[in-house]
SENU-835656 format. One line per field, with one value per residue (C-alpha): residue number from 1; x, y, z. Coordinates in steps of 0.5 Angstrom, whole numbers. Layout:
BEGIN
torkol NUM/...
xx X/...
yy Y/...
zz Z/...
This chain:
BEGIN
torkol 1/2/3/4/5/6/7/8/9/10/11/12/13/14/15/16/17/18/19/20/21/22/23/24/25/26/27/28/29/30/31/32/33/34/35/36/37/38/39/40/41/42/43/44/45/46/47/48/49/50/51/52/53/54/55/56/57/58/59/60/61/62/63/64/65/66/67/68/69/70/71/72/73/74/75/76/77/78/79/80/81/82/83/84/85/86/87/88/89/90/91/92/93/94/95/96/97/98/99/100/101/102/103/104/105/106/107/108/109/110/111/112/113/114/115/116/117/118/119/120/121/122/123/124/125/126/127/128/129/130/131/132/133/134/135/136/137/138/139/140/141/142/143/144/145/146/147/148/149/150/151/152/153/154/155/156/157/158/159/160/161/162/163/164/165/166/167/168/169/170/171/172/173/174/175/176/177/178/179/180/181/182/183/184/185/186/187/188/189/190/191/192/193/194/195/196/197/198/199/200/201/202/203/204/205/206/207/208/209/210/211/212/213/214/215/216/217/218/219/220/221/222/223/224/225/226/227/228/229/230/231/232/233/234/235/236/237/238/239/240/241/242/243/244/245/246/247/248/249/250/251/252/253/254/255/256/257/258/259/260/261/262/263
xx -104/-111/-115/-112/-116/-114/-114/-112/-115/-111/-115/-119/-126/-129/-125/-131/-126/-123/-130/-133/-127/-128/-135/-132/-127/-132/-137/-131/-132/-125/-124/-123/-121/-121/-116/-113/-106/-104/-109/-106/-99/-100/-102/-95/-88/-82/-76/-69/-65/-60/-65/-67/-73/-79/-86/-92/-97/-95/-102/-105/-105/-109/-106/-109/-106/-113/-110/-106/-110/-107/-106/-108/-106/-103/-98/-90/-91/-97/-93/-87/-92/-95/-88/-86/-93/-92/-85/-87/-92/-88/-83/-88/-91/-85/-82/-88/-88/-96/-99/-99/-102/-99/-93/-88/-82/-75/-77/-84/-91/-93/-100/-100/-96/-99/-97/-90/-87/-90/-86/-80/-80/-82/-77/-82/-80/-82/-87/-93/-97/-93/-92/-95/-94/-93/-95/-97/-103/-107/-107/-100/-101/-105/-101/-96/-100/-105/-113/-117/-113/-115/-111/-111/-109/-105/-112/-113/-119/-119/-123/-122/-117/-122/-126/-119/-118/-114/-109/-108/-102/-103/-101/-104/-104/-107/-113/-116/-123/-124/-121/-124/-122/-121/-119/-116/-115/-110/-110/-104/-104/-111/-113/-120/-123/-128/-131/-132/-130/-127/-121/-119/-118/-115/-110/-108/-109/-110/-103/-100/-103/-101/-94/-94/-96/-91/-86/-87/-88/-95/-100/-106/-107/-111/-108/-112/-111/-113/-115/-114/-116/-109/-106/-107/-103/-103/-105/-105/-102/-105/-103/-109/-115/-121/-128/-130/-124/-126/-133/-136/-131/-131/-134/-128/-123/-126/-126/-119/-116/-120/-117/-110/-111/-114/-110
yy -104/-107/-108/-103/-96/-90/-86/-89/-86/-88/-86/-89/-91/-87/-81/-76/-72/-78/-81/-75/-74/-82/-80/-74/-77/-83/-78/-76/-83/-85/-92/-90/-94/-92/-97/-96/-96/-103/-105/-100/-102/-109/-107/-104/-107/-103/-106/-103/-104/-101/-95/-94/-95/-97/-97/-101/-99/-92/-89/-82/-82/-78/-80/-78/-80/-83/-89/-91/-91/-93/-100/-101/-108/-110/-116/-115/-119/-115/-108/-111/-113/-106/-102/-106/-104/-97/-97/-100/-95/-89/-92/-93/-86/-82/-86/-86/-81/-80/-74/-75/-71/-71/-74/-77/-73/-73/-70/-74/-71/-65/-66/-59/-53/-48/-40/-41/-46/-42/-36/-40/-43/-37/-33/-28/-23/-26/-22/-23/-25/-31/-33/-40/-44/-51/-54/-61/-58/-52/-49/-48/-42/-38/-32/-33/-31/-25/-28/-29/-36/-41/-48/-54/-61/-67/-69/-63/-61/-53/-49/-44/-46/-47/-52/-56/-63/-61/-67/-67/-63/-57/-51/-45/-37/-31/-29/-23/-23/-18/-21/-25/-31/-34/-40/-41/-48/-49/-54/-53/-46/-45/-41/-41/-37/-39/-33/-27/-22/-16/-16/-23/-19/-13/-17/-21/-28/-32/-30/-31/-37/-40/-38/-41/-48/-47/-46/-52/-56/-57/-58/-59/-55/-50/-44/-41/-33/-29/-22/-16/-9/-8/-14/-22/-27/-34/-39/-46/-49/-56/-61/-65/-61/-63/-62/-57/-53/-53/-50/-47/-48/-56/-56/-52/-56/-62/-60/-58/-64/-68/-63/-65/-72/-73/-69
zz -274/-275/-268/-265/-263/-267/-260/-253/-247/-241/-235/-230/-233/-227/-229/-232/-236/-240/-241/-244/-248/-250/-253/-256/-260/-262/-265/-270/-273/-269/-266/-259/-253/-245/-241/-234/-234/-233/-238/-243/-242/-244/-251/-253/-255/-255/-260/-260/-266/-270/-272/-265/-261/-264/-261/-263/-264/-265/-263/-260/-253/-248/-241/-234/-227/-225/-229/-224/-217/-211/-209/-202/-199/-205/-204/-206/-213/-215/-213/-217/-223/-223/-223/-229/-232/-231/-233/-240/-241/-239/-244/-250/-248/-248/-255/-259/-265/-265/-261/-253/-249/-242/-245/-240/-240/-236/-230/-230/-230/-226/-223/-219/-217/-212/-211/-208/-212/-218/-216/-215/-222/-226/-222/-219/-214/-207/-203/-198/-204/-206/-199/-196/-190/-190/-183/-180/-177/-179/-172/-173/-178/-172/-170/-176/-182/-182/-182/-186/-187/-193/-194/-198/-195/-197/-200/-204/-200/-200/-194/-189/-184/-178/-183/-185/-181/-175/-176/-183/-186/-191/-194/-192/-194/-193/-198/-200/-199/-204/-210/-215/-218/-226/-229/-235/-239/-244/-250/-254/-256/-254/-248/-245/-239/-235/-235/-239/-234/-238/-233/-235/-242/-239/-235/-241/-237/-243/-246/-239/-238/-245/-243/-236/-239/-244/-239/-235/-241/-241/-247/-243/-236/-232/-229/-223/-222/-216/-219/-215/-217/-220/-220/-222/-218/-221/-215/-218/-224/-225/-230/-229/-229/-226/-229/-224/-226/-234/-232/-237/-243/-242/-250/-252/-249/-251/-258/-257/-255/-260/-266/-263/-262/-269/-273
């Protein structure tokens, strides 16, 4: 329909990845618009008839969780309108036939999984390397996990246990200080490693990351690996990769996203 963009990016205008993707799509000569969630929801109309549900406009979408920031101090009316907007957009994104990256599904989107949840959902054998401890206060891990202990709190701040905020709930695990770490970014069937370390190829981490993203129904994701002398363990699967996670493969990732949004 005239007046509608060729590609719609639904994210916060302060989302660095969304802004860079907007520039990359625009350089391809496509009309691209970046809107937050409530603004994007107002663009869509959903009609249900004998032939099923129809979405207008039916255009490619790239969706980020940053599109729906928390509303502190909002009134009940504001919260109601926001929920209505979210429901409208969720339905439009789920039903439209155009490419949708981070398309809503029946089980909703998955922001991130950490080591124990990955092991459980992938059917991996339990063991010490997949163990995590969830605590209301980081100090509760002392004596229950072998040092060195690192954790991630509810705000996704990651550090050694002594540097975590003492009264903020966190997930904690023992780390191998001699291990190295690799991040593999996935766009569809493409895999981009952050480093050129030969152990990444020997361990088959790109192929394993693609398989893992497909298992969780993610078109765009990043997988963080802990690589030891003879094993590689997935520590995190993120359906909302940050620019920091994309690292050296940012340009390749943007190119892949453009190809999938602008076939």
